All heavy atoms as a GROMACS GRO file, in nm:
protein
  588
    1MET      N    1   1.578   6.955  -5.591
    1MET     CA    2   1.490   6.999  -5.489
    1MET      C    3   1.360   6.918  -5.492
    1MET      O    4   1.312   6.890  -5.611
    1MET     CB    5   1.456   7.146  -5.518
    1MET     CG    6   1.361   7.209  -5.423
    1MET     SD    7   1.337   7.385  -5.446
    1MET     CE    8   1.494   7.447  -5.404
    2ARG      N    9   1.317   6.874  -5.384
    2ARG     CA   10   1.200   6.793  -5.372
    2ARG      C   11   1.095   6.864  -5.301
    2ARG      O   12   1.106   6.914  -5.190
    2ARG     CB   13   1.226   6.658  -5.302
    2ARG     CG   14   1.106   6.562  -5.311
    2ARG     CD   15   1.141   6.424  -5.256
    2ARG     NE   16   1.037   6.332  -5.265
    2ARG     CZ   17   1.046   6.209  -5.261
    2ARG    NH1   18   1.172   6.145  -5.255
    2ARG    NH2   19   0.946   6.129  -5.272
    3LEU      N   20   0.967   6.861  -5.367
    3LEU     CA   21   0.847   6.930  -5.299
    3LEU      C   22   0.750   6.815  -5.264
    3LEU      O   23   0.712   6.746  -5.346
    3LEU     CB   24   0.775   7.020  -5.401
    3LEU     CG   25   0.874   7.135  -5.463
    3LEU    CD1   26   0.800   7.200  -5.580
    3LEU    CD2   27   0.912   7.230  -5.353
    4ASN      N   28   0.728   6.808  -5.133
    4ASN     CA   29   0.648   6.698  -5.082
    4ASN      C   30   0.497   6.731  -5.082
    4ASN      O   31   0.460   6.847  -5.033
    4ASN     CB   32   0.690   6.664  -4.936
    4ASN     CG   33   0.826   6.610  -4.926
    4ASN    OD1   34   0.857   6.525  -5.002
    4ASN    ND2   35   0.908   6.662  -4.847
    5TYR      N   36   0.411   6.647  -5.138
    5TYR     CA   37   0.271   6.672  -5.144
    5TYR      C   38   0.199   6.538  -5.102
    5TYR      O   39   0.259   6.433  -5.113
    5TYR     CB   40   0.226   6.701  -5.289
    5TYR     CG   41   0.273   6.838  -5.342
    5TYR    CD1   42   0.387   6.850  -5.423
    5TYR    CD2   43   0.198   6.952  -5.312
    5TYR    CE1   44   0.426   6.964  -5.466
    5TYR    CE2   45   0.239   7.071  -5.362
    5TYR     CZ   46   0.351   7.080  -5.442
    5TYR     OH   47   0.390   7.200  -5.489
    6GLN      N   48   0.075   6.560  -5.066
    6GLN     CA   49  -0.016   6.444  -5.039
    6GLN      C   50  -0.050   6.393  -5.180
    6GLN      O   51  -0.057   6.468  -5.272
    6GLN     CB   52  -0.144   6.490  -4.962
    6GLN     CG   53  -0.113   6.534  -4.818
    6GLN     CD   54  -0.051   6.418  -4.736
    6GLN    OE1   55  -0.098   6.300  -4.751
    6GLN    NE2   56   0.047   6.457  -4.652
    7PRO      N   57  -0.084   6.265  -5.188
    7PRO     CA   58  -0.118   6.214  -5.320
    7PRO      C   59  -0.250   6.288  -5.375
    7PRO      O   60  -0.344   6.313  -5.299
    7PRO     CB   61  -0.160   6.065  -5.294
    7PRO     CG   62  -0.084   6.034  -5.175
    7PRO     CD   63  -0.071   6.151  -5.092
    8PHE      N   64  -0.240   6.320  -5.498
    8PHE     CA   65  -0.358   6.392  -5.566
    8PHE      C   66  -0.397   6.312  -5.692
    8PHE      O   67  -0.318   6.301  -5.781
    8PHE     CB   68  -0.318   6.538  -5.611
    8PHE     CG   69  -0.423   6.605  -5.687
    8PHE    CD1   70  -0.544   6.646  -5.626
    8PHE    CD2   71  -0.408   6.624  -5.820
    8PHE    CE1   72  -0.644   6.705  -5.696
    8PHE    CE2   73  -0.508   6.685  -5.897
    8PHE     CZ   74  -0.623   6.728  -5.839
    9ILE      N   75  -0.513   6.263  -5.693
    9ILE     CA   76  -0.579   6.199  -5.813
    9ILE      C   77  -0.695   6.281  -5.852
    9ILE      O   78  -0.786   6.287  -5.784
    9ILE     CB   79  -0.610   6.049  -5.771
    9ILE    CG1   80  -0.491   5.976  -5.724
    9ILE    CG2   81  -0.674   5.982  -5.888
    9ILE    CD1   82  -0.519   5.837  -5.668
   10PRO      N   83  -0.682   6.330  -5.973
   10PRO     CA   84  -0.790   6.418  -6.021
   10PRO      C   85  -0.926   6.340  -6.046
   10PRO      O   86  -0.915   6.228  -6.087
   10PRO     CB   87  -0.737   6.480  -6.147
   10PRO     CG   88  -0.630   6.393  -6.188
   10PRO     CD   89  -0.569   6.321  -6.068
   11GLY      N   90  -1.028   6.414  -6.027
   11GLY     CA   91  -1.156   6.349  -6.047
   11GLY      C   92  -1.189   6.343  -6.196
   11GLY      O   93  -1.122   6.410  -6.283
   12GLN      N   94  -1.300   6.282  -6.229
   12GLN     CA   95  -1.343   6.268  -6.369
   12GLN      C   96  -1.365   6.415  -6.430
   12GLN      O   97  -1.441   6.490  -6.361
   12GLN     CB   98  -1.464   6.176  -6.384
   12GLN     CG   99  -1.504   6.155  -6.525
   12GLN     CD  100  -1.624   6.060  -6.531
   12GLN    OE1  101  -1.670   6.008  -6.429
   12GLN    NE2  102  -1.678   6.028  -6.652
   13GLY      N  103  -1.315   6.436  -6.538
   13GLY     CA  104  -1.336   6.564  -6.611
   13GLY      C  105  -1.244   6.670  -6.575
   13GLY      O  106  -1.243   6.781  -6.630
   14MET      N  107  -1.152   6.642  -6.472
   14MET     CA  108  -1.052   6.749  -6.439
   14MET      C  109  -0.932   6.736  -6.529
   14MET      O  110  -0.882   6.623  -6.552
   14MET     CB  111  -1.014   6.734  -6.283
   14MET     CG  112  -1.121   6.749  -6.190
   14MET     SD  113  -1.061   6.717  -6.018
   14MET     CE  114  -0.955   6.863  -5.995
   15ASN      N  115  -0.887   6.846  -6.573
   15ASN     CA  116  -0.777   6.845  -6.675
   15ASN      C  117  -0.653   6.889  -6.605
   15ASN      O  118  -0.585   6.992  -6.635
   15ASN     CB  119  -0.807   6.954  -6.787
   15ASN     CG  120  -0.714   6.938  -6.900
   15ASN    OD1  121  -0.643   6.840  -6.922
   15ASN    ND2  122  -0.694   7.046  -6.978
   16VAL      N  123  -0.605   6.803  -6.508
   16VAL     CA  124  -0.481   6.825  -6.438
   16VAL      C  125  -0.407   6.695  -6.415
   16VAL      O  126  -0.472   6.583  -6.429
   16VAL     CB  127  -0.499   6.887  -6.297
   16VAL    CG1  128  -0.554   7.025  -6.315
   16VAL    CG2  129  -0.599   6.815  -6.218
   17TRP      N  130  -0.275   6.696  -6.394
   17TRP     CA  131  -0.201   6.567  -6.377
   17TRP      C  132  -0.218   6.528  -6.228
   17TRP      O  133  -0.210   6.607  -6.133
   17TRP     CB  134  -0.060   6.593  -6.385
   17TRP     CG  135  -0.011   6.601  -6.533
   17TRP    CD1  136  -0.077   6.558  -6.647
   17TRP    CD2  137   0.116   6.643  -6.579
   17TRP    NE1  138   0.001   6.579  -6.754
   17TRP    CE2  139   0.117   6.630  -6.719
   17TRP    CE3  140   0.235   6.695  -6.519
   17TRP    CZ2  141   0.224   6.667  -6.802
   17TRP    CZ3  142   0.336   6.738  -6.600
   17TRP    CH2  143   0.332   6.719  -6.738
   18GLY      N  144  -0.236   6.394  -6.210
   18GLY     CA  145  -0.231   6.342  -6.076
   18GLY      C  146  -0.085   6.326  -6.038
   18GLY      O  147  -0.004   6.306  -6.119
   19HIS      N  148  -0.061   6.351  -5.904
   19HIS     CA  149   0.085   6.336  -5.865
   19HIS      C  150   0.097   6.322  -5.716
   19HIS      O  151  -0.005   6.332  -5.647
   19HIS     CB  152   0.161   6.466  -5.908
   19HIS     CG  153   0.114   6.589  -5.841
   19HIS    ND1  154   0.155   6.620  -5.718
   19HIS    CD2  155   0.026   6.683  -5.874
   19HIS    CE1  156   0.103   6.736  -5.678
   19HIS    NE2  157   0.012   6.776  -5.777
   20LYS      N  158   0.211   6.281  -5.675
   20LYS     CA  159   0.240   6.292  -5.530
   20LYS      C  160   0.355   6.392  -5.520
   20LYS      O  161   0.325   6.511  -5.536
   20LYS     CB  162   0.278   6.162  -5.475
   20LYS     CG  163   0.303   6.168  -5.324
   20LYS     CD  164   0.330   6.036  -5.257
   20LYS     CE  165   0.358   6.049  -5.115
   20LYS     NZ  166   0.425   6.167  -5.061
   21ASP      N  167   0.476   6.360  -5.504
   21ASP     CA  168   0.581   6.456  -5.490
   21ASP      C  169   0.632   6.506  -5.624
   21ASP      O  170   0.623   6.433  -5.724
   21ASP     CB  171   0.694   6.397  -5.408
   21ASP     CG  172   0.660   6.372  -5.264
   21ASP    OD1  173   0.554   6.410  -5.226
   21ASP    OD2  174   0.744   6.299  -5.201
   22LEU      N  175   0.694   6.622  -5.625
   22LEU     CA  176   0.767   6.670  -5.744
   22LEU      C  177   0.913   6.702  -5.712
   22LEU      O  178   0.946   6.737  -5.599
   22LEU     CB  179   0.700   6.805  -5.782
   22LEU     CG  180   0.551   6.806  -5.813
   22LEU    CD1  181   0.501   6.949  -5.844
   22LEU    CD2  182   0.514   6.719  -5.936
   23ILE      N  183   0.994   6.671  -5.815
   23ILE     CA  184   1.142   6.705  -5.792
   23ILE      C  185   1.188   6.778  -5.913
   23ILE      O  186   1.133   6.766  -6.035
   23ILE     CB  187   1.229   6.577  -5.774
   23ILE    CG1  188   1.210   6.487  -5.889
   23ILE    CG2  189   1.204   6.507  -5.642
   23ILE    CD1  190   1.316   6.376  -5.895
   24VAL      N  191   1.273   6.874  -5.898
   24VAL     CA  192   1.348   6.941  -6.002
   24VAL      C  193   1.491   6.931  -5.976
   24VAL      O  194   1.538   6.944  -5.863
   24VAL     CB  195   1.303   7.086  -6.026
   24VAL    CG1  196   1.161   7.097  -6.078
   24VAL    CG2  197   1.312   7.164  -5.897
   25TYR      N  198   1.569   6.901  -6.076
   25TYR     CA  199   1.718   6.892  -6.068
   25TYR      C  200   1.786   6.921  -6.196
   25TYR      O  201   1.734   6.917  -6.300
   25TYR     CB  202   1.753   6.753  -6.011
   25TYR     CG  203   1.720   6.633  -6.102
   25TYR    CD1  204   1.805   6.583  -6.188
   25TYR    CD2  205   1.586   6.578  -6.089
   25TYR    CE1  206   1.777   6.474  -6.271
   25TYR    CE2  207   1.554   6.473  -6.177
   25TYR     CZ  208   1.650   6.414  -6.263
   25TYR     OH  209   1.615   6.309  -6.340
   26ILE      N  210   1.916   6.951  -6.179
   26ILE     CA  211   2.005   6.991  -6.289
   26ILE      C  212   2.067   6.862  -6.345
   26ILE      O  213   2.102   6.776  -6.270
   26ILE     CB  214   2.107   7.086  -6.250
   26ILE    CG1  215   2.038   7.215  -6.197
   26ILE    CG2  216   2.208   7.116  -6.361
   26ILE    CD1  217   2.139   7.312  -6.127
   27ASP      N  218   2.066   6.845  -6.478
   27ASP     CA  219   2.126   6.739  -6.544
   27ASP      C  220   2.277   6.723  -6.508
   27ASP      O  221   2.348   6.814  -6.535
   27ASP     CB  222   2.111   6.755  -6.696
   27ASP     CG  223   2.160   6.642  -6.783
   27ASP    OD1  224   2.224   6.546  -6.719
   27ASP    OD2  225   2.138   6.635  -6.897
   28PRO      N  226   2.324   6.614  -6.444
   28PRO     CA  227   2.457   6.604  -6.406
   28PRO      C  228   2.558   6.596  -6.522
   28PRO      O  229   2.678   6.626  -6.518
   28PRO     CB  230   2.467   6.480  -6.323
   28PRO     CG  231   2.347   6.401  -6.362
   28PRO     CD  232   2.246   6.501  -6.411
   29ASP      N  233   2.506   6.558  -6.643
   29ASP     CA  234   2.588   6.543  -6.760
   29ASP      C  235   2.587   6.675  -6.843
   29ASP      O  236   2.680   6.692  -6.930
   29ASP     CB  237   2.547   6.436  -6.849
   29ASP     CG  238   2.551   6.299  -6.779
   29ASP    OD1  239   2.657   6.279  -6.703
   29ASP    OD2  240   2.472   6.212  -6.802
   30ASN      N  241   2.500   6.762  -6.827
   30ASN     CA  242   2.485   6.889  -6.905
   30ASN      C  243   2.419   6.995  -6.816
   30ASN      O  244   2.294   6.993  -6.802
   30ASN     CB  245   2.414   6.871  -7.031
   30ASN     CG  246   2.403   6.994  -7.122
   30ASN    OD1  247   2.442   7.102  -7.079
   30ASN    ND2  248   2.350   6.975  -7.241
   31ASN      N  249   2.497   7.089  -6.754
   31ASN     CA  250   2.446   7.192  -6.664
   31ASN      C  251   2.343   7.277  -6.728
   31ASN      O  252   2.283   7.364  -6.656
   31ASN     CB  253   2.551   7.264  -6.600
   31ASN     CG  254   2.634   7.177  -6.498
   31ASN    OD1  255   2.581   7.076  -6.450
   31ASN    ND2  256   2.758   7.219  -6.477
   32ASP      N  257   2.328   7.288  -6.854
   32ASP     CA  258   2.237   7.367  -6.925
   32ASP      C  259   2.094   7.322  -6.919
   32ASP      O  260   1.997   7.395  -6.940
   32ASP     CB  261   2.270   7.394  -7.075
   32ASP     CG  262   2.406   7.472  -7.091
   32ASP    OD1  263   2.436   7.548  -6.999
   32ASP    OD2  264   2.464   7.457  -7.194
   33ASN      N  265   2.076   7.190  -6.886
   33ASN     CA  266   1.942   7.136  -6.883
   33ASN      C  267   1.898   7.093  -6.744
   33ASN      O  268   1.985   7.076  -6.652
   33ASN     CB  269   1.940   6.999  -6.962
   33ASN     CG  270   1.962   7.030  -7.116
   33ASN    OD1  271   1.938   7.137  -7.162
   33ASN    ND2  272   2.031   6.936  -7.181
   34ALA      N  273   1.776   7.093  -6.717
   34ALA     CA  274   1.718   7.057  -6.597
   34ALA      C  275   1.609   6.938  -6.622
   34ALA      O  276   1.579   6.917  -6.739
   34ALA     CB  277   1.651   7.170  -6.520
   35PHE      N  278   1.562   6.876  -6.512
   35PHE     CA  279   1.459   6.776  -6.521
   35PHE      C  280   1.356   6.808  -6.421
   35PHE      O  281   1.379   6.854  -6.314
   35PHE     CB  282   1.515   6.637  -6.490
   35PHE     CG  283   1.601   6.582  -6.604
   35PHE    CD1  284   1.741   6.594  -6.600
   35PHE    CD2  285   1.547   6.517  -6.710
   35PHE    CE1  286   1.825   6.544  -6.695
   35PHE    CE2  287   1.624   6.466  -6.808
   35PHE     CZ  288   1.763   6.481  -6.804
   36LEU      N  289   1.228   6.776  -6.461
   36LEU     CA  290   1.114   6.776  -6.364
   36LEU      C  291   1.072   6.630  -6.353
   36LEU      O  292   1.043   6.561  -6.448
   36LEU     CB  293   0.999   6.858  -6.428
   36LEU     CG  294   0.862   6.851  -6.355
   36LEU    CD1  295   0.877   6.905  -6.217
   36LEU    CD2  296   0.764   6.926  -6.442
   37GLY      N  297   1.061   6.587  -6.227
   37GLY     CA  298   1.007   6.452  -6.196
   37GLY      C  299   0.870   6.463  -6.126
   37GLY      O  300   0.860   6.540  -6.030
   38ILE      N  301   0.774   6.382  -6.178
   38ILE     CA  302   0.650   6.382  -6.106
   38ILE      C  303   0.616   6.240  -6.066
   38ILE      O  304   0.615   6.142  -6.143
   38ILE     CB  305   0.539   6.422  -6.219
   38ILE    CG1  306   0.578   6.560  -6.277
   38ILE    CG2  307   0.395   6.417  -6.158
   38ILE    CD1  308   0.497   6.595  -6.405
   39GLN      N  309   0.598   6.231  -5.932
   39GLN     CA  310   0.576   6.095  -5.871
   39GLN      C  311   0.432   6.063  -5.894
   39GLN      O  312   0.343   6.130  -5.872
   39GLN     CB  313   0.615   6.106  -5.724
   39GLN     CG  314   0.605   5.970  -5.659
   39GLN     CD  315   0.650   5.983  -5.509
   39GLN    OE1  316   0.632   6.082  -5.451
   39GLN    NE2  317   0.700   5.867  -5.456
   40ASP      N  318   0.412   5.932  -5.936
   40ASP     CA  319   0.280   5.879  -5.959
   40ASP      C  320   0.205   5.871  -5.822
   40ASP      O  321   0.258   5.814  -5.726
   40ASP     CB  322   0.293   5.736  -6.026
   40ASP     CG  323   0.163   5.684  -6.072
   40ASP    OD1  324   0.065   5.679  -5.984
   40ASP    OD2  325   0.150   5.649  -6.192
   41ALA      N  326   0.082   5.917  -5.821
   41ALA     CA  327   0.002   5.911  -5.700
   41ALA      C  328  -0.040   5.771  -5.656
   41ALA      O  329  -0.059   5.744  -5.540
   41ALA     CB  330  -0.121   6.002  -5.708
   42SER      N  331  -0.058   5.682  -5.755
   42SER     CA  332  -0.092   5.546  -5.723
   42SER      C  333   0.018   5.452  -5.697
   42SER      O  334   0.005   5.355  -5.631
   42SER     CB  335  -0.177   5.488  -5.844
   42SER     OG  336  -0.286   5.577  -5.880
   43ASN      N  337   0.128   5.475  -5.759
   43ASN     CA  338   0.242   5.393  -5.736
   43ASN      C  339   0.369   5.487  -5.711
   43ASN      O  340   0.428   5.541  -5.791
   43ASN     CB  341   0.277   5.312  -5.873
   43ASN     CG  342   0.396   5.227  -5.860
   43ASN    OD1  343   0.466   5.222  -5.760
   43ASN    ND2  344   0.433   5.164  -5.975
   44GLU      N  345   0.405   5.492  -5.584
   44GLU     CA  346   0.510   5.580  -5.539
   44GLU      C  347   0.646   5.555  -5.587
   44GLU      O  348   0.741   5.630  -5.570
   44GLU     CB  349   0.509   5.594  -5.386
   44GLU     CG  350   0.384   5.659  -5.328
   44GLU     CD  351   0.382   5.685  -5.180
   44GLU    OE1  352   0.492   5.675  -5.124
   44GLU    OE2  353   0.286   5.719  -5.131
   45ASN      N  354   0.662   5.433  -5.644
   45ASN     CA  355   0.789   5.391  -5.696
   45ASN      C  356   0.801   5.440  -5.852
   45ASN      O  357   0.917   5.426  -5.900
   45ASN     CB  358   0.812   5.237  -5.696
   45ASN     CG  359   0.826   5.196  -5.550
   45ASN    OD1  360   0.882   5.260  -5.471
   45ASN    ND2  361   0.764   5.082  -5.515
   46ALA      N  362   0.701   5.492  -5.904
   46ALA     CA  363   0.700   5.534  -6.055
   46ALA      C  364   0.709   5.680  -6.057
   46ALA      O  365   0.646   5.757  -5.986
   46ALA     CB  366   0.578   5.480  -6.116
   47TRP      N  367   0.794   5.731  -6.144
   47TRP     CA  368   0.819   5.878  -6.171
   47TRP      C  369   0.813   5.898  -6.323
   47TRP      O  370   0.864   5.818  -6.404
   47TRP     CB  371   0.958   5.918  -6.121
   47TRP     CG  372   0.971   5.914  -5.973
   47TRP    CD1  373   0.992   5.810  -5.893
   47TRP    CD2  374   0.961   6.032  -5.885
   47TRP    NE1  375   1.000   5.849  -5.759
   47TRP    CE2  376   0.982   5.979  -5.753
   47TRP    CE3  377   0.935   6.169  -5.905
   47TRP    CZ2  378   0.969   6.069  -5.649
   47TRP    CZ3  379   0.925   6.248  -5.797
   47TRP    CH2  380   0.953   6.199  -5.667
   48ASN      N  381   0.747   6.010  -6.356
   48ASN     CA  382   0.745   6.059  -6.492
   48ASN      C  383   0.856   6.167  -6.502
   48ASN      O  384   0.846   6.273  -6.428
   48ASN     CB  385   0.610   6.107  -6.537
   48ASN     CG  386   0.604   6.156  -6.676
   48ASN    OD1  387   0.686   6.113  -6.758
   48ASN    ND2  388   0.505   6.240  -6.708
   49ILE      N  389   0.954   6.157  -6.580
   49ILE     CA  390   1.072   6.244  -6.588
   49ILE      C  391   1.060   6.328  -6.714
   49ILE      O  392   1.057   6.266  -6.824
   49ILE     CB  393   1.203   6.173  -6.581
   49ILE    CG1  394   1.216   6.082  -6.441
   49ILE    CG2  395   1.324   6.274  -6.579
   49ILE    CD1  396   1.204   6.160  -6.317
   50ILE      N  397   1.067   6.458  -6.707
   50ILE     CA  398   1.047   6.546  -6.823
   50ILE      C  399   1.184   6.627  -6.833
   50ILE      O  400   1.219   6.701  -6.733
   50ILE     CB  401   0.931   6.632  -6.803
   50ILE    CG1  402   0.801   6.553  -6.792
   50ILE    CG2  403   0.922   6.731  -6.926
   50ILE    CD1  404   0.681   6.626  -6.755
   51LEU      N  405   1.249   6.629  -6.945
   51LEU     CA  406   1.363   6.707  -6.972
   51LEU      C  407   1.323   6.859  -6.994
   51LEU      O  408   1.225   6.882  -7.068
   51LEU     CB  409   1.436   6.663  -7.103
   51LEU     CG  410   1.548   6.744  -7.151
   51LEU    CD1  411   1.660   6.745  -7.052
   51LEU    CD2  412   1.599   6.692  -7.289
   52LEU      N  413   1.391   6.947  -6.932
   52LEU     CA  414   1.365   7.087  -6.947
   52LEU      C  415   1.493   7.152  -7.005
   52LEU      O  416   1.583   7.205  -6.937
   52LEU     CB  417   1.335   7.153  -6.813
   52LEU     CG  418   1.218   7.096  -6.732
   52LEU    CD1  419   1.211   7.155  -6.591
   52LEU    CD2  420   1.087   7.116  -6.809
   53PRO      N  421   1.510   7.142  -7.142
   53PRO     CA  422   1.629   7.188  -7.202
   53PRO      C  423   1.650   7.346  -7.182
   53PRO      O  424   1.554   7.423  -7.196
   53PRO     CB  425   1.611   7.157  -7.352
   53PRO     CG  426   1.469   7.131  -7.368
   53PRO     CD  427   1.412   7.097  -7.236
   54GLY      N  428   1.775   7.382  -7.138
   54GLY     CA  429   1.798   7.528  -7.127
   54GLY      C  430   1.767   7.578  -6.990
   54GLY      O  431   1.787   7.707  -6.967
   55TYR      N  432   1.712   7.511  -6.903
   55TYR     CA  433   1.661   7.558  -6.767
   55TYR      C  434   1.756   7.529  -6.661
   55TYR      O  435   1.731   7.559  -6.543
   55TYR     CB  436   1.525   7.501  -6.734
   55TYR     CG  437   1.414   7.582  -6.803
   55TYR    CD1  438   1.374   7.536  -6.925
   55TYR    CD2  439   1.357   7.691  -6.744
   55TYR    CE1  440   1.268   7.602  -6.998
   55TYR    CE2  441   1.262   7.763  -6.810
   55TYR     CZ  442   1.218   7.717  -6.932
   55TYR     OH  443   1.119   7.793  -6.992
   56GLY      N  444   1.875   7.466  -6.686
   56GLY     CA  445   1.972   7.430  -6.580
   56GLY      C  446   2.029   7.545  -6.508
   56GLY      O  447   2.030   7.555  -6.385
   57SER      N  448   2.072   7.650  -6.585
   57SER     CA  449   2.126   7.769  -6.516
   57SER      C  450   2.023   7.844  -6.442
   57SER      O  451   2.048   7.896  -6.330
   57SER     CB  452   2.201   7.857  -6.617
   57SER     OG  453   2.114   7.899  -6.715
   58TRP      N  454   1.900   7.848  -6.496
   58TRP     CA  455   1.792   7.915  -6.424
   58TRP      C  456   1.764   7.850  -6.290
   58TRP      O  457   1.748   7.908  -6.194
   58TRP     CB  458   1.669   7.915  -6.512
   58TRP     CG  459   1.547   7.961  -6.442
   58TRP    CD1  460   1.506   8.095  -6.422
   58TRP    CD2  461   1.445   7.885  -6.380
   58TRP    NE1  462   1.392   8.101  -6.343
   58TRP    CE2  463   1.351   7.968  -6.317
   58TRP    CE3  464   1.426   7.747  -6.359
   58TRP    CZ2  465   1.242   7.918  -6.244
   58TRP    CZ3  466   1.323   7.704  -6.292
   58TRP    CH2  467   1.227   7.786  -6.239
   59LEU      N  468   1.755   7.713  -6.296
   59LEU     CA  469   1.728   7.640  -6.174
   59LEU      C  470   1.836   7.660  -6.074
   59LEU      O  471   1.810   7.670  -5.951
   59LEU     CB  472   1.709   7.488  -6.207
   59LEU     CG  473   1.677   7.403  -6.095
   59LEU    CD1  474   1.543   7.447  -6.022
   59LEU    CD2  475   1.664   7.255  -6.139
   60ALA      N  476   1.960   7.661  -6.116
   60ALA     CA  477   2.074   7.680  -6.022
   60ALA      C  478   2.062   7.810  -5.950
   60ALA      O  479   2.075   7.819  -5.828
   60ALA     CB  480   2.208   7.670  -6.092
   61LYS      N  481   2.017   7.917  -6.023
   61LYS     CA  482   2.001   8.046  -5.964
   61LYS      C  483   1.883   8.050  -5.864
   61LYS      O  484   1.887   8.104  -5.753
   61LYS     CB  485   1.980   8.155  -6.067
   61LYS     CG  486   2.098   8.186  -6.146
   61LYS     CD  487   2.067   8.278  -6.264
   61LYS     CE  488   2.187   8.293  -6.354
   61LYS     NZ  489   2.156   8.371  -6.468
   62GLU      N  490   1.769   7.979  -5.898
   62GLU     CA  491   1.656   7.968  -5.811
   62GLU      C  492   1.683   7.896  -5.682
   62GLU      O  493   1.646   7.938  -5.575
   62GLU     CB  494   1.538   7.905  -5.885
   62GLU     CG  495   1.480   7.979  -5.990
   62GLU     CD  496   1.402   8.106  -5.948
   62GLU    OE1  497   1.338   8.098  -5.843
   62GLU    OE2  498   1.425   8.210  -6.012
   63ILE      N  499   1.770   7.797  -5.693
   63ILE     CA  500   1.812   7.714  -5.569
   63ILE      C  501   1.903   7.804  -5.494
   63ILE      O  502   1.876   7.804  -5.364
   63ILE     CB  503   1.877   7.582  -5.619
   63ILE    CG1  504   1.772   7.487  -5.675
   63ILE    CG2  505   1.940   7.517  -5.495
   63ILE    CD1  506   1.830   7.360  -5.736
   64ASP      N  507   1.991   7.872  -5.545
   64ASP     CA  508   2.081   7.960  -5.468
   64ASP      C  509   2.000   8.062  -5.396
   64ASP      O  510   2.027   8.097  -5.282
   64ASP     CB  511   2.186   8.026  -5.566
   64ASP     CG  512   2.287   7.931  -5.608
   64ASP    OD1  513   2.302   7.820  -5.552
   64ASP    OD2  514   2.357   7.963  -5.710
   65MET      N  515   1.898   8.125  -5.460
   65MET     CA  516   1.820   8.226  -5.397
   65MET      C  517   1.732   8.160  -5.285
   65MET      O  518   1.726   8.227  -5.178
   65MET     CB  519   1.721   8.291  -5.504
   65MET     CG  520   1.791   8.387  -5.595
   65MET     SD  521   1.686   8.499  -5.685
   65MET     CE  522   1.571   8.379  -5.765
   66PHE      N  523   1.685   8.047  -5.307
   66PHE     CA  524   1.602   7.983  -5.200
   66PHE      C  525   1.687   7.958  -5.074
   66PHE      O  526   1.651   7.981  -4.964
   66PHE     CB  527   1.539   7.848  -5.259
   66PHE     CG  528   1.469   7.765  -5.153
   66PHE    CD1  529   1.344   7.808  -5.111
   66PHE    CD2  530   1.527   7.656  -5.092
   66PHE    CE1  531   1.278   7.737  -5.012
   66PHE    CE2  532   1.467   7.590  -5.003
   66PHE     CZ  533   1.341   7.629  -4.962
   67LEU      N  534   1.808   7.895  -5.101
   67LEU     CA  535   1.896   7.870  -4.990
   67LEU      C  536   1.945   8.002  -4.922
   67LEU      O  537   1.948   8.007  -4.795
   67LEU     CB  538   2.019   7.796  -5.044
   67LEU     CG  539   1.995   7.655  -5.082
   67LEU    CD1  540   2.124   7.597  -5.146
   67LEU    CD2  541   1.944   7.568  -4.965
   68TYR      N  542   1.969   8.104  -4.999
   68TYR     CA  543   2.008   8.235  -4.934
   68TYR      C  544   1.892   8.286  -4.844
   68TYR      O  545   1.914   8.334  -4.732
   68TYR     CB  546   2.046   8.334  -5.043
   68TYR     CG  547   2.078   8.465  -4.983
   68TYR    CD1  548   2.196   8.500  -4.923
   68TYR    CD2  549   1.988   8.571  -4.996
   68TYR    CE1  550   2.220   8.619  -4.869
   68TYR    CE2  551   2.006   8.702  -4.940
   68TYR     CZ  552   2.130   8.722  -4.881
   68TYR     OH  553   2.156   8.849  -4.827
   69MET      N  554   1.771   8.277  -4.895
   69MET     CA  555   1.656   8.334  -4.824
   69MET      C  556   1.619   8.251  -4.703
   69MET      O  557   1.559   8.309  -4.606
   69MET     CB  558   1.538   8.352  -4.922
   69MET     CG  559   1.562   8.455  -5.024
   69MET     SD  560   1.442   8.460  -5.155
   69MET     CE  561   1.284   8.468  -5.066
   70THR      N  562   1.646   8.128  -4.705
   70THR     CA  563   1.606   8.038  -4.595
   70THR      C  564   1.718   8.011  -4.490
   70THR      O  565   1.682   7.966  -4.387
   70THR     CB  566   1.543   7.910  -4.644
   70THR    OG1  567   1.646   7.839  -4.723
   70THR    CG2  568   1.420   7.930  -4.728
   71THR      N  569   1.839   8.032  -4.525
   71THR     CA  570   1.946   8.000  -4.432
   71THR      C  571   2.030   8.123  -4.402
   71THR      O  572   2.107   8.113  -4.305
   71THR     CB  573   2.039   7.897  -4.498
   71THR    OG1  574   2.101   7.946  -4.612
   71THR    CG2  575   1.971   7.765  -4.516
   72ALA      N  576   2.022   8.229  -4.473
   72ALA     CA  577   2.103   8.355  -4.438
   72ALA      C  578   2.048   8.423  -4.318
   72ALA      O  579   1.935   8.419  -4.284
   72ALA     CB  580   2.107   8.442  -4.559
   73MET      N  581   2.139   8.494  -4.253
   73MET     CA  582   2.100   8.574  -4.132
   73MET      C  583   2.065   8.708  -4.175
   73MET      O  584   2.118   8.790  -4.225
   73MET     CB  585   2.212   8.571  -4.024
   73MET     CG  586   2.242   8.430  -3.982
   73MET     SD  587   2.120   8.398  -3.850
   73MET     CE  588   2.171   8.234  -3.807
   0.00000   0.00000   0.00000
């Protein structure tokens, strides 16, 4: 799932990550794990990928609920 954002570069003294888009996806090799991808705000070709061990089944349920709520009649 990809969340589209405008580029955000934090100002001096701000304790937050700069980013553009965010993605979350399930590990194709191990469904128990998920990944979080954070697109660099300055270089849109660069991504910081973070392993989320144990969150694959949770993410699958969240995606199923999102699809049900947005496409069901």
